[in-house]
N, C-alpha and C positions, 0 to 999 in steps of 0.2 A: 306297793313296794316296787320301786322303779327297776332295781337290778334283777329281781326275779321276773319282772315283766319282760326284760331283755331276753332271758332264757326261754320264756314262754313263746315269744315272737320267733326266736330261732327254731324252737321245736316245731312250731306250726309251719314254718317255711321249709323245713327239712324232714317232715314227718315220714316220708318214704325212704329216707336215707338212714345209714347207720348213725346212731346217736349214743354218746357216752357222757358220763358225769364229769369226766375230766375236761372235756371240751366246753360243756355248759358252765362249769364252774369258772373257767378262764374267761368266758364271755361276761360273766357277772363281776369278775375281779375278786373272787373269793377262793379260799381253799376248798378242796372237794368236800371235806367234812362239813365246813360251815355252809356251803351251798346246799347240801342235802338236808341239813337241819332246818335252814330257812325255807327251803322249798316245801318241805313237809309241814312247817308251821302255817304257811300262808295258803297252800293249795290243798292241804289235808290228804295228800298222796305223796308217795315217793316219786322221783322223776320217772323211774321205770314203770311204775303202775300208771302214772298219767299217760305216758307214751303208749302203753299197751291199750288202755281204755280208749284213747283218741283214735288209734289205728283201727281197732275193732269197730268203733262207731262209724268211721268213714267208710269202712267196707260194707257195713249193713246199709248205710244210706245209698250206696251205689248198686246193691243187689236189686234187681227188678228193672233198673234203668240201664243195665249193661247186659248184653247178650252173653258175655263170657261166663264160664263156670265160676262159682264163688271162690274156689281154690285159686284160680288164676288172678282174681281181683285181690285176694289175700296176699299172694306172692308179690304183686305190684306195690303193696303197702307194708312190706318188710317182713312177712312171715316166710321162712325158707322152706316150709313143707306143709302139705295138707294136714298132716298129723299135729304139727305144732299149732296151727291155727285152730283146729278142732278142739284141742286140749285147752287153749287159751279162751276160746269162745264158751266152752262148757263151764270153765272156772268162773267166767264173768257173769254168765246168764243162767246157769243151772240146767241148761238143756243143750242138745246137739244142734249144730247149724241146720241139719236136715229136718229136725223137729220144728225148728222155728219157721223154716220155709213152708212146711206143710200146714202149720197152724196160722201163719201170718199174724202172730201176736205182737203186741207192743213190747219193745225192749227199752231198758234204761240206757240211753245214749248220752255221751259226753261231748259237748261242744268245747271250743277253745276257752280256757279259763280266763275270766275277767275279774279285775278287782272292783269294777263297778257293778253293784248288785241292784237289780231292778225288782221291786216287790211285785208279786202277782196281785191281781185284783179280782179275787173270787166274789161271787154273789154270796151274801150271808143272810140267814134267817134264823130265828129261834122257834123251835117246834117242840111240842109235847108229844112224845111217842108212847103208844100203848105197848105193853109187853108183847113180845113174839119170840118164836123159836127158830133157830137156824140148824140145818143139817149140814155138817161141815167135815172137812178133812183137816187134821192137824199137821202142820209142816214144821220140821225141825230147823230148816234154814232160817237164819235170823234176818236176812235181807228180804223184805216183802216182794220186791220185783221178781226175784228168783222164784219165790213161791208161786206167784201168778204165772210165771212162764211155764212151770211144770203143770199147774192146774189147766191152763189153756192148751198146751201142747198135747196133753193126755185126754183132752175133751171131757173133763170130769163133770162139767156143768150139764152137758147133754146126757151123760150117764145117770146123773141124779134125777134129772127132770123126766127121763124117759123119752127124750127126743125133742121136747119143747124148748124154745128160746125163752130164757127167763133171766131175771136180774141176779147177778152174783154179788156176794158180800164177802169182804175181808173183815175179820173180827180179830182185834189185837188187844192184848193186855200185858202189863209188865209184871214179871215174876220177881218179886222183891227178894226172895230167898236165893234164887239162882242168878239174879242180876241179868236177866235176859228177856227179850220180847218173845211172847208166845203168840204165834200167828195161825189163824184158821181161815179157810175159804170154803164157801158153799152157797146154798140157796135157802130161801125160806122153807121151813118144814112143810107148810101147807101147799107148796108147789112140787113136792117130791112125788114122783110117780115111777121112779126107776130103781136102779141098783144102789143100795146104801152100804155095801160092804166096805168096811174100813172107816166108817164115819162115826161121828158122835153128835150129840145134841147140845146146843148152847142156848141157854135162856137169856135173852136180851131184856134188860130191865127197862121198864117204862120211865118216863120222866122228862125233864127239860134237856134238850140237846141244842147245841149250836150246829147249824147245817151249812156247809160251805160247798158251793159248786165251782169246780175248777174252771179257769178260763178255757175256751175252746183251743185245741191244739191239733197238729197233725200227728200221724203215727210216730214219727221220729222224736217229736218233742213231748209226747204225752206223759211218759213216766217222769221226765225231768220237771214238767209242770206240776205234777202231783207232789214231788219232793219239795219244790219251792213253796207250794201252798202250805204244806205241813210246817215248814220252817216259819212261814209268815204267821200262821195261827198261833204258834207258841212264842214267837219273838215280838209280834206286834198286837194281834187281835186280843188275846187273853189279857195281857198286861194293861191294855188301854181301855178295856171295856168293863172292868170290875168283876170279872168272873174268874173262877179257877176250875180246874178239871174235876168233875164229879167221879163217883164210883162206877165201875162197870166197864164194858168193852167200848173201845173206839171202833168205828165202822168205816169202811170204804165200800161203795157200791157203784156198779156200772154194768152195762150189757156189752160184752166184748164184740158180738157180731153186729152191733149197731154202727160201728165205725164212726161214732160221733166224737170220740176221744175227749170226753169230759166225764168226770165222776163226782159223786157226792161224798163228802166226808162228814161223819156224824161224831161230835165230841160231847159226851155227857158233861154238863156244867152245873155249877151252883154259885151263888153270890159269895164273894169273899167276906 
């Protein structure tokens, strides 16, 4: 969409400046109402949401490579107070900036929007899993990255394992009645040696799974790579390989402290 592309280019060139819908609409040659409607259709965000996500992402990318306090970097990228930035950051990622800096966990960052979509190329295998149990926390947040942010910032993996580094699993299933994703994170029950307060047990069914290993990424691109891989699984791999999703939980697993920034995705499958 060429005209919306003009607005994206203008936003990226003026990301530190004041931006408003009226100006962006004029650049596209649209009315403000028509501009907002088309922007949302193609980018899947409002202009204000896109700008906020892009600014927060650029701030996060610069923390660690810049000696200034995070609040000073945020001010340079359009946030007029530390409080406003903290509030926006928590709304975006589910944790405070100080929690993120302490945990150094991966966040879902947004790069400049592009109409050209490049498909990720995960490695794929089919595996039969034997049944096993997970000891997990249930999260009410519907956005999995925000769930992982809380889990990692609060060091729940170490709490469960009793101090040992172990593989973490995200287990998700769709609640058809409530029309929402139910998300859990924890470790294999046979690795639990610590505090299990507030947890529950999930029985993971055995059977045939398609296993996808996400392409290697750096910390800033990790969560985005995971999201693209999930999109590719349902948009490309499942339709083209004669399988459909089976019953039970879909799984994500990785070791946060490994800093390898790749994860395995397990999807229960059956032949169509």
